[in-house]
C-alpha positions in Angstrom: -44.3 -76.9 108.6 -46.7 -78.1 111.3 -50.4 -78.7 110.5 -53.3 -78.7 112.9 -56.5 -80.3 111.8 -59.4 -78.1 112.8 -62.1 -79.9 110.8 -62.1 -83.2 109.0 -65.6 -84.2 107.9 -65.6 -86.3 104.8 -66.0 -83.6 102.1 -64.6 -80.7 104.2 -61.2 -80.2 105.6 -59.9 -77.1 107.5 -56.3 -76.9 108.6 -54.2 -74.4 110.5 -50.8 -74.2 108.8 -48.2 -73.2 111.4 -45.6 -71.0 109.8 -47.4 -71.1 106.4 -46.8 -68.3 104.0 -49.0 -66.8 101.3 -46.7 -68.3 98.7 -47.2 -71.8 100.0 -50.9 -71.5 100.6 -51.5 -69.9 97.2 -49.8 -72.9 95.6 -52.2 -75.3 97.4 -55.2 -73.1 96.7 -54.6 -72.8 93.0 -53.8 -76.5 92.5 -56.9 -77.6 94.5 -59.2 -75.2 92.7 -57.9 -76.5 89.3 -59.1 -80.1 90.2 -62.5 -81.4 89.0 -63.0 -83.1 92.4 -62.8 -79.8 94.3 -65.8 -77.7 94.8 -64.0 -74.9 96.7 -60.6 -74.2 98.2 -59.2 -71.1 99.9 -57.0 -69.9 102.6 -57.5 -67.3 105.3 -55.1 -65.2 107.3 -56.6 -63.1 110.1 -53.7 -61.0 111.5 -50.5 -61.7 109.7 -48.3 -61.3 112.8 -50.6 -63.0 115.3 -52.4 -65.8 113.5 -51.4 -68.7 111.5 -53.2 -69.1 108.2 -55.9 -71.7 107.6 -56.6 -73.7 104.5 -60.2 -74.8 103.7 -61.1 -77.5 101.2 -64.6 -78.8 100.1 -64.8 -81.5 97.6 -67.6 -82.6 95.3 -70.0 -85.2 96.5 -68.5 -88.7 96.8 -64.9 -87.5 97.2 -62.9 -87.3 100.4 -61.1 -84.1 101.1 -58.3 -85.8 103.0 -57.4 -88.0 100.0 -57.5 -85.0 97.5 -55.2 -83.0 99.7 -52.8 -85.9 100.1 -52.6 -86.3 96.3 -51.9 -82.6 95.9 -49.1 -82.8 98.6 -47.6 -85.8 96.8 -47.7 -84.1 93.4 -46.1 -80.9 94.8 -43.4 -82.9 96.5 -42.6 -84.8 93.3 -42.3 -81.6 91.3 -40.1 -79.9 93.9 -37.8 -82.9 94.1 -37.0 -82.5 90.4 -35.5 -79.0 90.9 -31.7 -79.0 90.3 -29.6 -76.1 91.7 
């Protein structure tokens, strides 16, 4: 999945997730909103066939959005690597 950074300003991060699905973005949104360091997280999809979805993250004062997202990515990756088929 390719990611294009649209905005990266300390507490705010906006990413375009090329090929992202509602399932993937919902997982990020729910985990981010469950963190104390996150003020707001959501994703937006304009036209489902024409536009790639965007993920927006705003952290509480004193926390960097990029670091928070990196931690969530790492946590998800660790959990998924434990799946045995």
